[in-house]
Backbone as CSV, one residue per row, in Angstrom:
resi,resn,N_x,N_y,N_z,CA_x,CA_y,CA_z,C_x,C_y,C_z
1,MET,135.481,114.615,110.020,134.150,114.502,110.664,134.113,115.845,111.459
2,SER,133.058,116.569,111.148,132.834,117.809,111.966,131.768,117.520,113.014
3,LYS,131.881,118.112,114.192,130.906,118.072,115.285,130.433,119.346,115.444
4,GLN,129.076,119.311,115.739,128.323,120.409,116.152,127.434,120.217,117.389
5,PHE,127.104,121.204,118.225,126.122,120.894,119.280,124.735,121.311,118.963
6,ILE,123.888,120.468,119.425,122.392,120.752,118.986,121.767,120.703,120.485
7,THR,120.642,121.284,120.552,119.801,121.431,121.916,118.522,120.442,121.823
8,VAL,118.347,119.769,122.845,116.990,118.968,122.921,116.047,120.121,123.542
9,THR,114.749,120.240,122.835,113.731,121.142,123.236,112.836,120.616,124.455
10,SER,112.036,121.269,125.036,111.217,120.884,125.876,110.148,119.789,125.553
11,LYS,110.145,119.698,124.109,109.175,118.592,123.565,110.098,117.442,123.076
12,ASN,111.374,117.485,123.470,112.217,116.256,123.203,112.544,116.280,121.658
13,GLN,112.626,117.380,121.045,112.989,117.689,119.600,114.351,118.255,119.437
14,VAL,114.854,117.809,118.269,116.234,118.547,117.961,116.026,118.998,116.456
15,THR,116.921,119.910,116.158,117.032,120.316,114.860,118.397,120.056,114.343
16,LEU,118.412,119.351,113.168,119.733,118.983,112.562,120.296,120.218,111.809
17,PRO,121.695,120.328,112.062,122.346,121.469,111.229,122.081,121.500,109.840
18,SER,121.861,122.480,109.129,121.506,122.594,107.736,122.547,121.778,106.839
19,LYS,123.808,121.933,107.224,124.798,121.312,106.521,124.872,119.840,106.539
20,TYR,124.332,119.117,107.568,123.940,117.810,107.577,122.931,117.519,106.702
21,VAL,121.737,118.330,106.720,120.575,117.924,105.896,121.008,118.073,104.434
22,LYS,121.766,119.044,104.172,122.111,119.192,102.525,123.154,118.009,102.280
23,GLN,124.178,117.688,103.077,125.134,116.570,102.853,124.341,115.321,102.602
24,LEU,123.385,115.065,103.375,122.740,113.701,103.338,121.580,113.541,102.439
25,ARG,121.287,114.792,101.996,120.068,115.081,100.797,118.807,114.677,101.540
26,LEU,118.575,115.231,102.889,117.357,114.703,103.724,116.250,115.778,103.098
27,THR,115.040,115.313,102.843,113.914,116.056,102.486,112.926,115.897,103.686
28,ASN,111.804,116.831,103.506,110.746,116.717,104.454,110.199,115.279,104.596
29,ASN,109.770,114.982,105.810,109.165,113.683,106.181,110.161,112.547,105.713
30,ARG,111.505,112.735,105.700,112.316,111.428,105.489,112.367,110.823,106.695
31,ILE,112.397,109.538,106.617,112.484,108.647,107.864,113.934,108.361,108.076
32,LEU,114.201,108.704,109.447,115.610,108.316,110.022,115.464,107.053,111.019
33,GLN,116.371,106.063,110.778,116.371,105.030,111.744,117.141,105.458,113.054
34,THR,116.823,105.211,114.132,117.515,105.503,115.329,117.983,104.271,116.069
35,GLU,119.147,104.436,116.649,119.601,103.326,117.525,120.578,104.031,118.601
36,ILE,120.655,103.250,119.697,121.669,103.701,120.721,122.847,102.735,120.686
37,ARG,124.051,103.181,120.403,125.135,102.272,120.248,126.328,102.863,121.102
38,ASN,126.723,102.115,122.125,127.863,102.628,122.936,127.594,103.866,123.469
39,GLY,126.259,104.226,124.120,125.980,105.408,124.618,125.751,106.626,123.776
40,LYS,125.704,106.437,122.439,125.550,107.482,121.406,124.292,107.064,120.614
41,ILE,123.637,108.267,120.069,122.514,108.092,119.335,122.948,108.117,117.955
42,ILE,122.529,107.068,117.263,122.887,106.998,115.720,121.617,107.285,114.829
43,LEU,121.694,108.136,114.003,120.719,108.447,113.047,120.965,107.954,111.749
44,THR,120.280,107.096,111.179,120.607,106.539,109.635,119.371,106.833,108.994
45,PRO,119.504,107.675,107.634,118.447,107.786,106.845,118.137,106.590,106.159
46,GLU,116.846,106.312,106.208,116.218,105.188,105.283,116.235,105.606,103.925
47,PRO,116.552,104.566,102.968,116.462,104.963,101.735,115.227,105.399,101.149
48,ASP,115.002,106.500,100.384,113.795,106.907,99.893,113.229,106.064,98.690
49,VAL,112.013,106.178,98.434,111.494,105.275,97.317,112.120,105.388,96.003
50,GLU,112.542,106.571,95.746,113.241,106.733,94.310,114.473,106.045,94.267
51,THR,115.293,106.104,95.388,116.491,105.501,95.374,116.343,103.855,95.374
52,VAL,115.331,103.471,95.951,115.213,102.016,96.069,114.738,101.451,94.792
53,MET,113.754,102.250,94.010,113.267,101.939,92.761,114.546,101.990,91.768
54,GLN,115.338,102.932,91.789,116.545,103.062,90.923,117.564,101.742,91.157
55,GLN,117.650,101.468,92.301,118.419,100.332,92.606,117.848,98.976,92.188
56,PHE,116.618,98.795,92.302,115.818,97.689,91.819,115.908,97.587,90.390
57,TRP,115.533,98.592,89.613,115.543,98.447,88.155,116.784,98.598,87.659
58,GLY,117.847,98.979,88.291,119.182,98.930,87.885,119.775,97.436,87.703
59,LYS,119.283,96.629,88.602,119.519,95.228,88.641,118.595,94.358,87.661
60,HIS,117.311,94.862,87.344,116.570,94.147,86.541,116.106,94.940,85.290
61,LYS,116.886,94.824,84.350,116.506,95.309,83.058,115.490,94.833,82.290
62,ALA,114.546,95.562,81.793,113.420,95.103,81.021,113.911,94.729,79.714
63,LYS,113.456,93.629,79.043,113.827,93.198,77.777,113.255,94.118,76.691
64,ARG,111.989,94.759,76.998,111.372,95.736,76.101,110.564,96.656,77.031
65,THR,110.206,97.877,76.540,109.434,98.768,77.231,107.998,98.214,77.109
66,LEU,107.094,98.246,78.235,105.848,97.975,78.157,104.879,99.173,77.947
67,GLY,103.891,98.828,77.086,102.862,100.009,76.890,101.865,100.382,78.018
68,ASP,101.236,101.288,78.209,100.210,101.507,79.284,99.279,100.435,79.309
69,ASP,98.672,99.908,78.190,97.661,98.856,78.246,98.241,97.592,78.787
70,GLU,99.482,97.215,78.638,100.076,96.126,79.109,100.381,96.220,80.631
71,ILE,100.758,97.388,81.077,100.881,97.682,82.478,99.698,97.599,83.232
72,ASN,98.607,98.053,82.722,97.247,98.025,83.341,96.810,96.604,83.432
73,GLN,97.008,95.885,82.420,96.523,94.494,82.356,97.251,93.637,83.356
74,ALA,98.677,93.943,83.483,99.385,93.218,84.517,98.871,93.601,85.973
75,LEU,98.507,94.913,86.199,98.158,95.288,87.460,96.639,94.650,87.801
76,ARG,95.905,94.674,86.711,94.475,93.985,86.924,94.673,92.481,87.300
77,GLY,95.583,91.791,86.605,95.803,90.409,86.831,96.319,90.112,88.307
78,THR,97.128,91.091,88.784,97.697,90.986,90.180,96.683,91.137,91.072
79,ALA,95.870,92.122,90.805,94.605,92.476,91.817,93.779,91.285,91.863
80,THR,93.400,90.621,90.598,92.363,89.501,90.538,92.995,88.194,91.339
81,THR,94.353,88.104,91.287,95.009,87.004,91.977,94.859,87.021,93.429
82,ARG,95.134,88.349,93.904,95.152,88.692,95.292,93.798,88.386,95.863
83,ALA,92.524,88.917,95.152,91.243,88.791,95.561,90.927,87.321,95.501
84,LYS,91.391,86.437,94.842,91.041,85.136,95.033,91.549,84.433,96.149
85,ARG,92.637,84.946,96.778,93.165,84.347,97.915,92.383,84.289,99.062
């Protein structure tokens, strides 16, 4: 584990070292969860949408590929069901 020093600016901002950003594959507007643990600030990247979707679909394999019309029909059905509530 490597350590680097960073500075807190007058606006309470910090800049993460580029090697950390690359190593964690952080992108613009990526959300980091923060917590204080034993007097230390812990930053944990929240999973991005793409990763979450890949994990979800990896566990739930489709029996067949749906066509655009079938997807649109399912979405319309879901919207109608929610509107009735």
